[in-house]
C-alpha positions as CSV (number, residue, x, y, z in Angstrom):
1,X,-8.0,15.2,-15.0
2,X,-6.3,15.0,-11.6
3,X,-6.9,11.4,-10.0
4,X,-6.7,11.7,-6.3
5,X,-9.0,8.8,-5.5
6,X,-9.1,4.7,-6.5
7,X,-11.7,1.9,-6.0
8,X,-14.6,0.7,-8.0
9,X,-17.5,0.0,-4.9
10,X,-15.1,1.1,-1.9
11,X,-13.5,4.5,-3.1
12,X,-10.6,6.1,-1.1
13,X,-9.8,9.8,-2.0
14,X,-6.6,11.1,-0.1
15,X,-5.7,14.4,0.4
16,X,-3.0,17.1,2.0
17,X,0.6,17.8,1.8
18,X,3.6,16.7,3.4
19,X,4.1,20.2,5.1
20,X,1.3,21.4,5.0
21,X,-1.4,21.5,8.1
22,X,-2.9,18.1,7.8
23,X,-3.3,15.0,5.6
24,X,-6.2,12.8,5.5
25,X,-8.8,10.4,3.6
26,X,-12.4,10.4,2.6
27,X,-13.7,6.8,2.6
28,X,-17.0,6.1,0.6
29,X,-18.9,2.9,-0.2
30,X,-18.1,1.5,3.4
31,X,-21.0,-0.7,4.5
32,X,-23.1,0.4,7.1
33,X,-23.1,-1.4,10.8
34,X,-19.3,-1.9,11.0
35,X,-17.6,-1.4,14.3
36,X,-15.0,1.5,13.7
37,X,-13.4,3.7,16.2
38,X,-10.3,5.7,16.2
39,X,-8.3,3.2,18.4
40,X,-8.7,0.6,15.2
41,X,-7.3,2.9,12.9
42,X,-4.4,4.2,15.2
43,X,-3.0,0.7,15.8
44,X,-2.5,0.6,11.9
45,X,-0.7,4.1,11.9
46,X,1.7,3.4,14.6
47,X,3.4,0.5,12.7
48,X,4.3,3.4,9.9
49,X,5.0,6.5,12.0
50,X,8.5,7.9,11.5
51,X,11.0,8.7,14.4
52,X,10.5,5.4,16.1
53,X,13.7,3.5,14.8
54,X,17.1,4.7,13.9
55,X,16.6,3.7,10.6
56,X,13.9,5.8,9.7
57,X,13.2,9.2,9.2
58,X,13.6,11.2,12.6
59,X,10.6,13.3,11.8
60,X,8.2,13.0,14.8
61,X,4.9,13.0,13.9
62,X,2.4,11.2,16.3
63,X,-0.1,10.7,13.5
64,X,-3.3,10.9,15.8
65,X,-6.3,10.1,13.7
66,X,-9.6,11.9,14.0
67,X,-12.7,10.3,12.7
68,X,-15.0,13.6,11.4
69,X,-17.9,11.8,9.9
70,X,-19.1,8.6,8.7
71,X,-20.0,6.7,11.9
72,X,-22.6,7.2,14.9
73,X,-22.0,5.7,18.3
74,X,-18.9,3.6,16.8
75,X,-20.7,2.1,13.9
76,X,-20.2,3.0,10.4
77,X,-23.2,4.4,8.7
78,X,-22.7,3.7,5.2
79,X,-21.9,7.8,4.5
80,X,-18.5,9.0,3.5
81,X,-16.0,8.3,6.4
82,X,-13.6,11.2,7.0
83,X,-9.9,11.0,8.4
84,X,-7.9,13.4,9.4
85,X,-4.2,13.5,10.5
86,X,-3.0,16.4,11.8
87,X,1.0,17.5,10.9
88,X,2.6,18.4,13.8
89,X,6.2,18.2,12.9
90,X,6.4,20.0,9.5
91,X,9.6,22.2,8.7
92,X,8.6,23.8,5.5
93,X,11.5,26.1,5.5
94,X,13.9,23.0,4.9
95,X,12.5,23.4,1.4
96,X,13.3,27.0,-0.4
97,X,10.9,27.8,-3.2
98,X,13.8,28.6,-5.3
99,X,15.5,25.2,-5.1
100,X,16.8,23.6,-8.2
101,X,14.7,20.1,-9.1
102,X,15.7,17.2,-7.3
103,X,16.9,14.1,-9.1
104,X,14.6,11.1,-8.8
105,X,11.8,13.1,-7.3
106,X,8.5,14.7,-9.0
107,X,9.3,18.3,-8.8
108,X,10.0,18.4,-12.6
109,X,7.2,16.4,-13.4
110,X,4.8,18.5,-11.4
111,X,5.8,21.6,-12.6
112,X,5.5,20.4,-16.2
113,X,1.8,19.1,-15.4
114,X,0.6,21.7,-13.5
115,X,2.7,24.9,-13.9
116,X,3.2,25.3,-10.3
117,X,4.5,23.1,-7.2
118,X,4.2,22.6,-3.9
119,X,8.5,22.7,-3.2
120,X,7.8,21.6,0.9
121,X,8.8,17.9,0.9
122,X,7.4,17.2,-2.3
123,X,4.0,18.6,-1.2
124,X,1.3,16.0,-2.7
125,X,4.2,13.9,-4.0
126,X,6.0,13.2,-0.4
127,X,5.3,9.5,1.0
128,X,3.9,11.5,4.0
129,X,0.7,10.7,2.0
130,X,0.8,7.4,2.5
131,X,-0.2,7.5,6.1
132,X,-4.0,8.5,4.8
133,X,-3.7,5.1,2.9
134,X,-2.9,3.2,5.8
135,X,-5.9,5.0,8.0
136,X,-8.2,4.3,4.9
137,X,-7.6,0.7,5.0
138,X,-8.2,0.1,8.4
139,X,-11.5,0.8,7.1
140,X,-11.0,-1.4,4.5
141,X,-9.8,-4.4,6.9
142,X,-13.0,-4.1,8.9
143,X,-15.1,-5.2,5.3
144,X,-12.6,-8.4,5.3
145,X,-12.3,-9.9,8.6
146,X,-11.9,-13.4,6.8
147,X,-8.9,-12.6,5.1
148,X,-5.3,-12.2,7.4
149,X,-2.6,-10.0,5.2
150,X,1.0,-9.6,6.5
151,X,3.7,-8.4,4.7
152,X,7.6,-8.2,5.5
153,X,10.7,-6.9,4.2
154,X,12.7,-9.5,2.5
155,X,15.7,-7.7,1.2
156,X,17.5,-4.7,1.8
157,X,20.3,-3.4,-0.7
158,X,20.1,-6.8,-2.6
159,X,20.9,-8.6,0.6
160,X,18.5,-11.2,1.9
161,X,20.5,-11.8,5.2
162,X,18.8,-9.5,8.3
163,X,21.7,-9.6,10.0
164,X,23.5,-7.6,7.7
165,X,21.0,-5.2,7.1
166,X,21.6,-2.7,10.4
167,X,25.1,-2.5,9.4
168,X,24.6,-1.6,5.9
169,X,21.7,1.3,6.7
170,X,24.0,2.6,9.4
171,X,26.6,2.9,6.3
172,X,24.3,4.4,4.1
173,X,22.8,6.8,6.7
174,X,26.5,8.2,7.7
175,X,27.7,8.2,4.0
176,X,24.5,10.4,3.2
177,X,23.0,7.7,1.0
178,X,20.3,5.2,0.9
179,X,19.5,1.6,0.0
180,X,16.5,-0.1,-1.9
181,X,14.3,-2.9,-0.7
182,X,11.7,-5.8,-1.5
183,X,8.8,-6.3,0.4
184,X,6.6,-9.6,0.3
185,X,3.0,-9.5,0.9
186,X,0.7,-12.6,1.7
187,X,-2.8,-12.5,1.9
188,X,-4.6,-15.6,3.3
189,X,-8.4,-16.5,3.5
190,X,-9.3,-14.7,0.2
191,X,-12.2,-17.0,-0.8
192,X,-12.1,-18.4,-4.8
193,X,-14.3,-16.0,-6.8
194,X,-13.2,-12.6,-5.8
195,X,-11.9,-10.4,-9.0
196,X,-12.7,-10.4,-12.7
197,X,-12.2,-12.0,-16.2
198,X,-11.2,-8.8,-18.0
199,X,-10.8,-5.4,-16.8
200,X,-11.0,-5.6,-13.2
201,X,-8.5,-8.1,-12.7
202,X,-7.6,-9.0,-9.0
203,X,-3.9,-9.5,-10.2
204,X,-4.1,-6.2,-12.1
205,X,-5.7,-4.2,-9.6
206,X,-3.3,-5.3,-6.9
207,X,-0.2,-4.5,-9.0
208,X,-1.6,-1.1,-10.0
209,X,-2.2,-0.3,-6.1
210,X,1.0,-1.3,-5.1
211,X,3.1,0.6,-8.1
212,X,1.2,3.8,-6.8
213,X,3.2,3.7,-3.7
214,X,6.0,6.2,-3.6
215,X,9.6,4.9,-4.6
216,X,8.0,1.3,-6.1
217,X,9.5,0.0,-9.3
218,X,8.4,-3.2,-9.7
219,X,5.7,-5.7,-8.7
220,X,5.0,-9.5,-8.9
221,X,2.3,-11.7,-8.2
222,X,2.9,-15.6,-7.3
223,X,6.1,-16.6,-9.2
224,X,6.1,-13.1,-11.0
225,X,9.4,-12.5,-13.0
226,X,11.1,-15.6,-12.2
227,X,8.5,-17.7,-14.1
228,X,9.5,-15.9,-17.2
229,X,12.6,-17.7,-16.8
230,X,11.1,-21.4,-16.7
231,X,9.7,-23.7,-19.2
232,X,6.2,-24.8,-18.4
233,X,6.9,-28.2,-16.8
234,X,9.1,-26.4,-14.6
235,X,6.7,-24.0,-13.5
236,X,3.9,-26.2,-12.8
237,X,4.2,-25.5,-8.8
238,X,4.2,-22.1,-9.3
239,X,1.0,-21.9,-11.7
240,X,-0.4,-24.7,-9.1
241,X,-0.1,-22.2,-6.2
242,X,-0.6,-18.6,-7.9
243,X,-3.6,-18.0,-5.8
244,X,-5.0,-15.9,-9.0
245,X,-6.0,-17.5,-12.2
246,X,-7.7,-15.7,-15.0
247,X,-7.6,-12.4,-13.0
248,X,-10.0,-14.2,-10.2
249,X,-8.6,-15.6,-6.8
250,X,-8.9,-19.5,-6.6
251,X,-8.7,-19.6,-2.2
252,X,-4.9,-20.4,-2.1
253,X,-2.6,-17.4,-0.6
254,X,-2.2,-14.7,-2.6
255,X,1.6,-13.5,-2.9
256,X,2.6,-9.9,-4.0
257,X,6.3,-8.9,-4.1
258,X,7.3,-5.0,-4.3
259,X,10.4,-3.5,-5.4
260,X,11.2,-0.1,-3.5
261,X,14.0,2.2,-5.2
262,X,16.7,3.5,-2.8
263,X,15.2,6.5,-1.5
264,X,15.9,9.5,-3.7
265,X,16.5,12.2,-0.9
266,X,20.3,11.9,0.0
267,X,22.2,14.1,1.2
268,X,21.1,17.8,1.9
269,X,18.4,19.1,4.0
270,X,15.4,17.3,5.2
271,X,14.5,13.8,7.1
272,X,14.4,11.2,4.9
273,X,14.4,7.5,5.5
274,X,17.8,5.8,4.5
275,X,15.5,2.5,3.1
276,X,11.8,3.5,2.5
277,X,11.0,-0.1,2.0
278,X,10.9,-0.5,6.0
279,X,7.8,2.0,6.6
280,X,6.6,0.9,3.2
281,X,5.8,-2.5,4.6
282,X,2.3,-1.3,6.6
283,X,1.8,0.5,3.1
284,X,1.9,-2.3,1.0
285,X,-0.7,-4.2,3.5
286,X,-2.6,-0.9,3.4
287,X,-3.2,-1.2,-0.4
288,X,-3.9,-4.9,-0.7
289,X,-6.5,-4.7,1.8
290,X,-8.1,-1.7,0.0
291,X,-7.8,-3.8,-2.9
292,X,-9.4,-6.7,-1.7
293,X,-12.4,-5.3,0.4
294,X,-13.4,-3.7,-2.9
295,X,-13.6,-6.6,-4.9
296,X,-15.2,-8.4,-1.9
297,X,-18.1,-5.9,-2.6
298,X,-18.0,-6.1,-6.3
299,X,-18.2,-9.9,-6.1
300,X,-20.8,-9.7,-3.9
301,X,-22.7,-7.0,-5.9
302,X,-22.9,-9.1,-8.9
303,X,-23.1,-12.9,-7.5
304,X,-24.4,-12.1,-4.4
305,X,-23.6,-14.6,-1.0
306,X,-23.7,-17.7,-3.0
307,X,-21.4,-20.4,-1.7
308,X,-17.9,-20.9,-3.4
309,X,-17.3,-23.9,-5.7
310,X,-14.6,-26.3,-4.4
311,X,-11.4,-26.0,-6.3
312,X,-10.8,-29.2,-8.4
313,X,-8.7,-32.0,-6.8
314,X,-5.4,-32.9,-8.5
315,X,-6.1,-35.5,-11.0
316,X,-10.0,-35.1,-11.1
317,X,-10.1,-32.5,-13.7
318,X,-13.1,-29.9,-14.5
319,X,-15.5,-32.6,-13.8
320,X,-14.2,-32.8,-10.2
321,X,-15.6,-29.2,-9.5
């Protein structure tokens, strides 16, 4: 089985290859009656587009989205929504079919699994596919208007001082090298109760979704790996502000940090980002939005629109709920 879709109730399937004619997504399970137009989707795609600043891929893709199905008179109908983004600056000639497997890429893994692979920029394994996720997440954001999602780049090449980033990226580009990065995403306004206690934990689904982004090698929720180095007494503040307990949201902000490895494509032909984490920021936001929208629908399916209980006040214990 080859998995090209994800989600429980709000399901997304992406399709297309980096240097094929187009990429896109099908969003199924979206509630009807939501106002949706191409301009709404486009604003999110524009945040991810290549070629806009020096330290990203020079590939010139306008990433203009077309909505082919699932809407009528500007509103969702409850049927599958098809989103299409044409590839207008593809250069398949940069990737000869007889090229050796590239270190750090999925070339060998795809060949080993399928016995055939698309050598054009990695085909389906290319980060070009993430544009389809960002488009799909624009639909998901309509499902969760009460939630505010904001991600930012907090570290490049092990350096947290933004002042140094441009010089570091410039040096890496000149040397045909690349840098890793760390992205932090905060979701505010998530009410208490979303998630499930065992097999669909909200934090587990968030981690899985973010780990599925190209070049991601680590995900932490709340205090994450830092908590493993503390005593329980030292981590009391972190536990109180985790945003997710027992796999279920608490009503407090949810913080996710995502580690991107250095771009594997260094030197040689092709157009690549010296630090993929830069354009990974809107992709992280997209995956968080998709998961949260899915869990809102799951919560509503089981629990309806019942009011959310007030979190316990410090010192009052469980009886204070």
